[in-house]
Chimera marker file (.cmm) of the C-alpha trace (Angstrom):
<marker_set name="trace">
<marker id="1" x="7.234" y="3.263" z="18.964" r="1" g="1" b="0" radius="0.5"/>
<marker id="2" x="5.315" y="5.791" z="16.820" r="1" g="1" b="0" radius="0.5"/>
<marker id="3" x="7.255" y="4.624" z="13.787" r="1" g="1" b="0" radius="0.5"/>
<marker id="4" x="6.216" y="1.015" z="14.375" r="1" g="1" b="0" radius="0.5"/>
<marker id="5" x="2.600" y="2.016" z="14.758" r="1" g="1" b="0" radius="0.5"/>
<marker id="6" x="2.689" y="3.894" z="11.440" r="1" g="1" b="0" radius="0.5"/>
<marker id="7" x="4.481" y="1.105" z="9.651" r="1" g="1" b="0" radius="0.5"/>
<marker id="8" x="1.882" y="-1.402" z="10.972" r="1" g="1" b="0" radius="0.5"/>
<marker id="9" x="-1.016" y="0.791" z="9.844" r="1" g="1" b="0" radius="0.5"/>
<marker id="10" x="0.470" y="1.186" z="6.352" r="1" g="1" b="0" radius="0.5"/>
<marker id="11" x="1.147" y="-2.513" z="6.141" r="1" g="1" b="0" radius="0.5"/>
<marker id="12" x="-2.441" y="-3.279" z="7.151" r="1" g="1" b="0" radius="0.5"/>
<marker id="13" x="-3.687" y="-0.798" z="4.565" r="1" g="1" b="0" radius="0.5"/>
<marker id="14" x="-1.755" y="-2.660" z="1.887" r="1" g="1" b="0" radius="0.5"/>
<marker id="15" x="-3.261" y="-6.000" z="3.068" r="1" g="1" b="0" radius="0.5"/>
<marker id="16" x="-6.694" y="-4.388" z="2.670" r="1" g="1" b="0" radius="0.5"/>
<marker id="17" x="-5.774" y="-3.176" z="-0.775" r="1" g="1" b="0" radius="0.5"/>
<marker id="18" x="-4.582" y="-6.638" z="-1.670" r="1" g="1" b="0" radius="0.5"/>
<marker id="19" x="-7.956" y="-8.063" z="-0.576" r="1" g="1" b="0" radius="0.5"/>
<marker id="20" x="-9.861" y="-5.451" z="-2.555" r="1" g="1" b="0" radius="0.5"/>
<marker id="21" x="-7.832" y="-5.962" z="-5.682" r="1" g="1" b="0" radius="0.5"/>
<marker id="22" x="-7.359" y="-9.749" z="-5.590" r="1" g="1" b="0" radius="0.5"/>
<marker id="23" x="-10.698" y="-10.883" z="-4.234" r="1" g="1" b="0" radius="0.5"/>
<marker id="24" x="-13.256" y="-8.075" z="-4.239" r="1" g="1" b="0" radius="0.5"/>
<marker id="25" x="-12.430" y="-6.228" z="-7.459" r="1" g="1" b="0" radius="0.5"/>
<marker id="26" x="-15.710" y="-7.149" z="-9.202" r="1" g="1" b="0" radius="0.5"/>
<marker id="27" x="-17.853" y="-7.323" z="-6.010" r="1" g="1" b="0" radius="0.5"/>
<marker id="28" x="-19.950" y="-4.441" z="-4.710" r="1" g="1" b="0" radius="0.5"/>
<marker id="29" x="-17.331" y="-3.364" z="-2.110" r="1" g="1" b="0" radius="0.5"/>
<marker id="30" x="-14.492" y="-3.362" z="-4.635" r="1" g="1" b="0" radius="0.5"/>
<marker id="31" x="-16.575" y="-1.622" z="-7.268" r="1" g="1" b="0" radius="0.5"/>
<marker id="32" x="-17.402" y="1.182" z="-4.833" r="1" g="1" b="0" radius="0.5"/>
<marker id="33" x="-13.826" y="1.501" z="-3.521" r="1" g="1" b="0" radius="0.5"/>
<marker id="34" x="-12.411" y="1.989" z="-6.984" r="1" g="1" b="0" radius="0.5"/>
<marker id="35" x="-15.386" y="3.659" z="-8.683" r="1" g="1" b="0" radius="0.5"/>
<marker id="36" x="-15.619" y="0.938" z="-11.294" r="1" g="1" b="0" radius="0.5"/>
<marker id="37" x="-18.512" y="-0.436" z="-13.246" r="1" g="1" b="0" radius="0.5"/>
<marker id="38" x="-19.002" y="-4.179" z="-13.247" r="1" g="1" b="0" radius="0.5"/>
<marker id="39" x="-18.118" y="-4.311" z="-16.951" r="1" g="1" b="0" radius="0.5"/>
<marker id="40" x="-14.861" y="-2.465" z="-16.433" r="1" g="1" b="0" radius="0.5"/>
<marker id="41" x="-14.007" y="-4.536" z="-13.402" r="1" g="1" b="0" radius="0.5"/>
<marker id="42" x="-14.565" y="-7.759" z="-15.336" r="1" g="1" b="0" radius="0.5"/>
<marker id="43" x="-12.278" y="-6.597" z="-18.124" r="1" g="1" b="0" radius="0.5"/>
<marker id="44" x="-9.498" y="-5.538" z="-15.754" r="1" g="1" b="0" radius="0.5"/>
<marker id="45" x="-9.813" y="-8.244" z="-13.056" r="1" g="1" b="0" radius="0.5"/>
<marker id="46" x="-6.558" y="-10.071" z="-13.920" r="1" g="1" b="0" radius="0.5"/>
<marker id="47" x="-4.636" y="-6.793" z="-13.908" r="1" g="1" b="0" radius="0.5"/>
<marker id="48" x="-6.103" y="-5.839" z="-10.578" r="1" g="1" b="0" radius="0.5"/>
<marker id="49" x="-5.211" y="-9.206" z="-9.089" r="1" g="1" b="0" radius="0.5"/>
<marker id="50" x="-1.599" y="-8.757" z="-10.216" r="1" g="1" b="0" radius="0.5"/>
<marker id="51" x="-1.581" y="-5.272" z="-8.729" r="1" g="1" b="0" radius="0.5"/>
<marker id="52" x="-3.033" y="-6.668" z="-5.477" r="1" g="1" b="0" radius="0.5"/>
<marker id="53" x="-0.184" y="-9.172" z="-5.298" r="1" g="1" b="0" radius="0.5"/>
<marker id="54" x="2.340" y="-6.311" z="-5.436" r="1" g="1" b="0" radius="0.5"/>
<marker id="55" x="0.549" y="-4.567" z="-2.634" r="1" g="1" b="0" radius="0.5"/>
<marker id="56" x="0.840" y="-7.779" z="-0.659" r="1" g="1" b="0" radius="0.5"/>
<marker id="57" x="4.614" y="-7.762" z="-1.250" r="1" g="1" b="0" radius="0.5"/>
<marker id="58" x="4.729" y="-4.194" z="0.110" r="1" g="1" b="0" radius="0.5"/>
<marker id="59" x="2.831" y="-5.231" z="3.192" r="1" g="1" b="0" radius="0.5"/>
<marker id="60" x="5.091" y="-8.286" z="3.686" r="1" g="1" b="0" radius="0.5"/>
<marker id="61" x="8.195" y="-6.103" z="3.471" r="1" g="1" b="0" radius="0.5"/>
<marker id="62" x="6.814" y="-3.670" z="5.981" r="1" g="1" b="0" radius="0.5"/>
<marker id="63" x="5.904" y="-6.473" z="8.416" r="1" g="1" b="0" radius="0.5"/>
<marker id="64" x="9.410" y="-7.880" z="7.824" r="1" g="1" b="0" radius="0.5"/>
<marker id="65" x="10.909" y="-4.519" z="8.901" r="1" g="1" b="0" radius="0.5"/>
<marker id="66" x="8.864" y="-4.727" z="12.143" r="1" g="1" b="0" radius="0.5"/>
<marker id="67" x="10.256" y="-8.172" z="12.949" r="1" g="1" b="0" radius="0.5"/>
<marker id="68" x="13.847" y="-7.622" z="11.810" r="1" g="1" b="0" radius="0.5"/>
<marker id="69" x="16.748" y="-7.105" z="14.123" r="1" g="1" b="0" radius="0.5"/>
<marker id="70" x="17.280" y="-3.449" z="15.084" r="1" g="1" b="0" radius="0.5"/>
<marker id="71" x="20.252" y="-3.138" z="12.763" r="1" g="1" b="0" radius="0.5"/>
<marker id="72" x="18.172" y="-4.168" z="9.728" r="1" g="1" b="0" radius="0.5"/>
<marker id="73" x="14.815" y="-2.633" z="10.694" r="1" g="1" b="0" radius="0.5"/>
<marker id="74" x="15.502" y="0.995" z="9.592" r="1" g="1" b="0" radius="0.5"/>
<marker id="75" x="16.932" y="0.105" z="6.159" r="1" g="1" b="0" radius="0.5"/>
<marker id="76" x="14.107" y="-2.317" z="5.477" r="1" g="1" b="0" radius="0.5"/>
<marker id="77" x="11.434" y="0.158" z="6.633" r="1" g="1" b="0" radius="0.5"/>
<marker id="78" x="13.062" y="2.871" z="4.545" r="1" g="1" b="0" radius="0.5"/>
<marker id="79" x="13.133" y="0.746" z="1.392" r="1" g="1" b="0" radius="0.5"/>
<marker id="80" x="9.554" y="-0.545" z="1.637" r="1" g="1" b="0" radius="0.5"/>
<marker id="81" x="8.122" y="2.857" z="2.721" r="1" g="1" b="0" radius="0.5"/>
<marker id="82" x="9.977" y="4.443" z="-0.169" r="1" g="1" b="0" radius="0.5"/>
<marker id="83" x="8.380" y="1.907" z="-2.484" r="1" g="1" b="0" radius="0.5"/>
<marker id="84" x="4.925" y="2.776" z="-1.118" r="1" g="1" b="0" radius="0.5"/>
<marker id="85" x="5.706" y="6.486" z="-1.517" r="1" g="1" b="0" radius="0.5"/>
<marker id="86" x="6.793" y="6.162" z="-5.139" r="1" g="1" b="0" radius="0.5"/>
<marker id="87" x="3.826" y="3.878" z="-5.960" r="1" g="1" b="0" radius="0.5"/>
<marker id="88" x="1.494" y="6.443" z="-4.236" r="1" g="1" b="0" radius="0.5"/>
<marker id="89" x="2.901" y="9.382" z="-6.148" r="1" g="1" b="0" radius="0.5"/>
<marker id="90" x="2.745" y="7.495" z="-9.455" r="1" g="1" b="0" radius="0.5"/>
<marker id="91" x="-0.811" y="6.321" z="-8.800" r="1" g="1" b="0" radius="0.5"/>
<marker id="92" x="-1.827" y="9.781" z="-7.737" r="1" g="1" b="0" radius="0.5"/>
<marker id="93" x="-0.485" y="11.253" z="-10.995" r="1" g="1" b="0" radius="0.5"/>
<marker id="94" x="-1.781" y="8.557" z="-13.332" r="1" g="1" b="0" radius="0.5"/>
<marker id="95" x="-4.893" y="6.956" z="-11.783" r="1" g="1" b="0" radius="0.5"/>
<marker id="96" x="-6.507" y="9.033" z="-8.977" r="1" g="1" b="0" radius="0.5"/>
<marker id="97" x="-5.374" y="12.012" z="-6.962" r="1" g="1" b="0" radius="0.5"/>
<marker id="98" x="-6.825" y="10.344" z="-3.782" r="1" g="1" b="0" radius="0.5"/>
<marker id="99" x="-4.010" y="7.803" z="-3.908" r="1" g="1" b="0" radius="0.5"/>
<marker id="100" x="-1.592" y="10.576" z="-2.901" r="1" g="1" b="0" radius="0.5"/>
<marker id="101" x="-3.583" y="11.068" z="0.297" r="1" g="1" b="0" radius="0.5"/>
<marker id="102" x="-4.253" y="7.388" z="0.990" r="1" g="1" b="0" radius="0.5"/>
<marker id="103" x="-0.856" y="5.945" z="0.157" r="1" g="1" b="0" radius="0.5"/>
<marker id="104" x="1.898" y="8.542" z="-0.534" r="1" g="1" b="0" radius="0.5"/>
<marker id="105" x="1.436" y="11.014" z="2.309" r="1" g="1" b="0" radius="0.5"/>
<marker id="106" x="1.164" y="8.338" z="5.044" r="1" g="1" b="0" radius="0.5"/>
<marker id="107" x="4.334" y="6.729" z="3.678" r="1" g="1" b="0" radius="0.5"/>
<marker id="108" x="6.122" y="10.085" z="3.680" r="1" g="1" b="0" radius="0.5"/>
<marker id="109" x="5.072" y="10.753" z="7.270" r="1" g="1" b="0" radius="0.5"/>
<marker id="110" x="6.201" y="7.340" z="8.370" r="1" g="1" b="0" radius="0.5"/>
<marker id="111" x="9.559" y="7.825" z="6.601" r="1" g="1" b="0" radius="0.5"/>
<marker id="112" x="10.059" y="11.105" z="8.430" r="1" g="1" b="0" radius="0.5"/>
<marker id="113" x="9.140" y="9.533" z="11.769" r="1" g="1" b="0" radius="0.5"/>
<marker id="114" x="11.495" y="6.559" z="11.173" r="1" g="1" b="0" radius="0.5"/>
<marker id="115" x="14.375" y="8.925" z="10.522" r="1" g="1" b="0" radius="0.5"/>
<marker id="116" x="13.679" y="11.720" z="12.895" r="1" g="1" b="0" radius="0.5"/>
<marker id="117" x="12.639" y="9.853" z="16.051" r="1" g="1" b="0" radius="0.5"/>
<link id1="1" id2="2" r="1" g="1" b="0" radius="0.2"/>
<link id1="2" id2="3" r="1" g="1" b="0" radius="0.2"/>
<link id1="3" id2="4" r="1" g="1" b="0" radius="0.2"/>
<link id1="4" id2="5" r="1" g="1" b="0" radius="0.2"/>
<link id1="5" id2="6" r="1" g="1" b="0" radius="0.2"/>
<link id1="6" id2="7" r="1" g="1" b="0" radius="0.2"/>
<link id1="7" id2="8" r="1" g="1" b="0" radius="0.2"/>
<link id1="8" id2="9" r="1" g="1" b="0" radius="0.2"/>
<link id1="9" id2="10" r="1" g="1" b="0" radius="0.2"/>
<link id1="10" id2="11" r="1" g="1" b="0" radius="0.2"/>
<link id1="11" id2="12" r="1" g="1" b="0" radius="0.2"/>
<link id1="12" id2="13" r="1" g="1" b="0" radius="0.2"/>
<link id1="13" id2="14" r="1" g="1" b="0" radius="0.2"/>
<link id1="14" id2="15" r="1" g="1" b="0" radius="0.2"/>
<link id1="15" id2="16" r="1" g="1" b="0" radius="0.2"/>
<link id1="16" id2="17" r="1" g="1" b="0" radius="0.2"/>
<link id1="17" id2="18" r="1" g="1" b="0" radius="0.2"/>
<link id1="18" id2="19" r="1" g="1" b="0" radius="0.2"/>
<link id1="19" id2="20" r="1" g="1" b="0" radius="0.2"/>
<link id1="20" id2="21" r="1" g="1" b="0" radius="0.2"/>
<link id1="21" id2="22" r="1" g="1" b="0" radius="0.2"/>
<link id1="22" id2="23" r="1" g="1" b="0" radius="0.2"/>
<link id1="23" id2="24" r="1" g="1" b="0" radius="0.2"/>
<link id1="24" id2="25" r="1" g="1" b="0" radius="0.2"/>
<link id1="25" id2="26" r="1" g="1" b="0" radius="0.2"/>
<link id1="26" id2="27" r="1" g="1" b="0" radius="0.2"/>
<link id1="27" id2="28" r="1" g="1" b="0" radius="0.2"/>
<link id1="28" id2="29" r="1" g="1" b="0" radius="0.2"/>
<link id1="29" id2="30" r="1" g="1" b="0" radius="0.2"/>
<link id1="30" id2="31" r="1" g="1" b="0" radius="0.2"/>
<link id1="31" id2="32" r="1" g="1" b="0" radius="0.2"/>
<link id1="32" id2="33" r="1" g="1" b="0" radius="0.2"/>
<link id1="33" id2="34" r="1" g="1" b="0" radius="0.2"/>
<link id1="34" id2="35" r="1" g="1" b="0" radius="0.2"/>
<link id1="35" id2="36" r="1" g="1" b="0" radius="0.2"/>
<link id1="36" id2="37" r="1" g="1" b="0" radius="0.2"/>
<link id1="37" id2="38" r="1" g="1" b="0" radius="0.2"/>
<link id1="38" id2="39" r="1" g="1" b="0" radius="0.2"/>
<link id1="39" id2="40" r="1" g="1" b="0" radius="0.2"/>
<link id1="40" id2="41" r="1" g="1" b="0" radius="0.2"/>
<link id1="41" id2="42" r="1" g="1" b="0" radius="0.2"/>
<link id1="42" id2="43" r="1" g="1" b="0" radius="0.2"/>
<link id1="43" id2="44" r="1" g="1" b="0" radius="0.2"/>
<link id1="44" id2="45" r="1" g="1" b="0" radius="0.2"/>
<link id1="45" id2="46" r="1" g="1" b="0" radius="0.2"/>
<link id1="46" id2="47" r="1" g="1" b="0" radius="0.2"/>
<link id1="47" id2="48" r="1" g="1" b="0" radius="0.2"/>
<link id1="48" id2="49" r="1" g="1" b="0" radius="0.2"/>
<link id1="49" id2="50" r="1" g="1" b="0" radius="0.2"/>
<link id1="50" id2="51" r="1" g="1" b="0" radius="0.2"/>
<link id1="51" id2="52" r="1" g="1" b="0" radius="0.2"/>
<link id1="52" id2="53" r="1" g="1" b="0" radius="0.2"/>
<link id1="53" id2="54" r="1" g="1" b="0" radius="0.2"/>
<link id1="54" id2="55" r="1" g="1" b="0" radius="0.2"/>
<link id1="55" id2="56" r="1" g="1" b="0" radius="0.2"/>
<link id1="56" id2="57" r="1" g="1" b="0" radius="0.2"/>
<link id1="57" id2="58" r="1" g="1" b="0" radius="0.2"/>
<link id1="58" id2="59" r="1" g="1" b="0" radius="0.2"/>
<link id1="59" id2="60" r="1" g="1" b="0" radius="0.2"/>
<link id1="60" id2="61" r="1" g="1" b="0" radius="0.2"/>
<link id1="61" id2="62" r="1" g="1" b="0" radius="0.2"/>
<link id1="62" id2="63" r="1" g="1" b="0" radius="0.2"/>
<link id1="63" id2="64" r="1" g="1" b="0" radius="0.2"/>
<link id1="64" id2="65" r="1" g="1" b="0" radius="0.2"/>
<link id1="65" id2="66" r="1" g="1" b="0" radius="0.2"/>
<link id1="66" id2="67" r="1" g="1" b="0" radius="0.2"/>
<link id1="67" id2="68" r="1" g="1" b="0" radius="0.2"/>
<link id1="68" id2="69" r="1" g="1" b="0" radius="0.2"/>
<link id1="69" id2="70" r="1" g="1" b="0" radius="0.2"/>
<link id1="70" id2="71" r="1" g="1" b="0" radius="0.2"/>
<link id1="71" id2="72" r="1" g="1" b="0" radius="0.2"/>
<link id1="72" id2="73" r="1" g="1" b="0" radius="0.2"/>
<link id1="73" id2="74" r="1" g="1" b="0" radius="0.2"/>
<link id1="74" id2="75" r="1" g="1" b="0" radius="0.2"/>
<link id1="75" id2="76" r="1" g="1" b="0" radius="0.2"/>
<link id1="76" id2="77" r="1" g="1" b="0" radius="0.2"/>
<link id1="77" id2="78" r="1" g="1" b="0" radius="0.2"/>
<link id1="78" id2="79" r="1" g="1" b="0" radius="0.2"/>
<link id1="79" id2="80" r="1" g="1" b="0" radius="0.2"/>
<link id1="80" id2="81" r="1" g="1" b="0" radius="0.2"/>
<link id1="81" id2="82" r="1" g="1" b="0" radius="0.2"/>
<link id1="82" id2="83" r="1" g="1" b="0" radius="0.2"/>
<link id1="83" id2="84" r="1" g="1" b="0" radius="0.2"/>
<link id1="84" id2="85" r="1" g="1" b="0" radius="0.2"/>
<link id1="85" id2="86" r="1" g="1" b="0" radius="0.2"/>
<link id1="86" id2="87" r="1" g="1" b="0" radius="0.2"/>
<link id1="87" id2="88" r="1" g="1" b="0" radius="0.2"/>
<link id1="88" id2="89" r="1" g="1" b="0" radius="0.2"/>
<link id1="89" id2="90" r="1" g="1" b="0" radius="0.2"/>
<link id1="90" id2="91" r="1" g="1" b="0" radius="0.2"/>
<link id1="91" id2="92" r="1" g="1" b="0" radius="0.2"/>
<link id1="92" id2="93" r="1" g="1" b="0" radius="0.2"/>
<link id1="93" id2="94" r="1" g="1" b="0" radius="0.2"/>
<link id1="94" id2="95" r="1" g="1" b="0" radius="0.2"/>
<link id1="95" id2="96" r="1" g="1" b="0" radius="0.2"/>
<link id1="96" id2="97" r="1" g="1" b="0" radius="0.2"/>
<link id1="97" id2="98" r="1" g="1" b="0" radius="0.2"/>
<link id1="98" id2="99" r="1" g="1" b="0" radius="0.2"/>
<link id1="99" id2="100" r="1" g="1" b="0" radius="0.2"/>
<link id1="100" id2="101" r="1" g="1" b="0" radius="0.2"/>
<link id1="101" id2="102" r="1" g="1" b="0" radius="0.2"/>
<link id1="102" id2="103" r="1" g="1" b="0" radius="0.2"/>
<link id1="103" id2="104" r="1" g="1" b="0" radius="0.2"/>
<link id1="104" id2="105" r="1" g="1" b="0" radius="0.2"/>
<link id1="105" id2="106" r="1" g="1" b="0" radius="0.2"/>
<link id1="106" id2="107" r="1" g="1" b="0" radius="0.2"/>
<link id1="107" id2="108" r="1" g="1" b="0" radius="0.2"/>
<link id1="108" id2="109" r="1" g="1" b="0" radius="0.2"/>
<link id1="109" id2="110" r="1" g="1" b="0" radius="0.2"/>
<link id1="110" id2="111" r="1" g="1" b="0" radius="0.2"/>
<link id1="111" id2="112" r="1" g="1" b="0" radius="0.2"/>
<link id1="112" id2="113" r="1" g="1" b="0" radius="0.2"/>
<link id1="113" id2="114" r="1" g="1" b="0" radius="0.2"/>
<link id1="114" id2="115" r="1" g="1" b="0" radius="0.2"/>
<link id1="115" id2="116" r="1" g="1" b="0" radius="0.2"/>
<link id1="116" id2="117" r="1" g="1" b="0" radius="0.2"/>
</marker_set>
């Protein structure tokens, strides 16, 4: 049960990131969330939309793992949580350290819970 709650929260986080990157990137909320200027946001909007789409795929995979038959749920959750973990580590090393705390650590905790409980 705890694993499903964590997976749901991480999936919802990635839906939120999708919305920020695809639709709010150059709006006040998106500018504040990512610490961008309007000029930088306008120059990088298409890249952010593409990135948002990938976050949507991560969310979709996590939701899929919640709906999958028991025999498929753990492998699916493991794969998509691992993708989130790798993306979070990479983002934390290349873009902003806070990504490690927002994305990577929650994914790692969820992976541990999926496999230990």
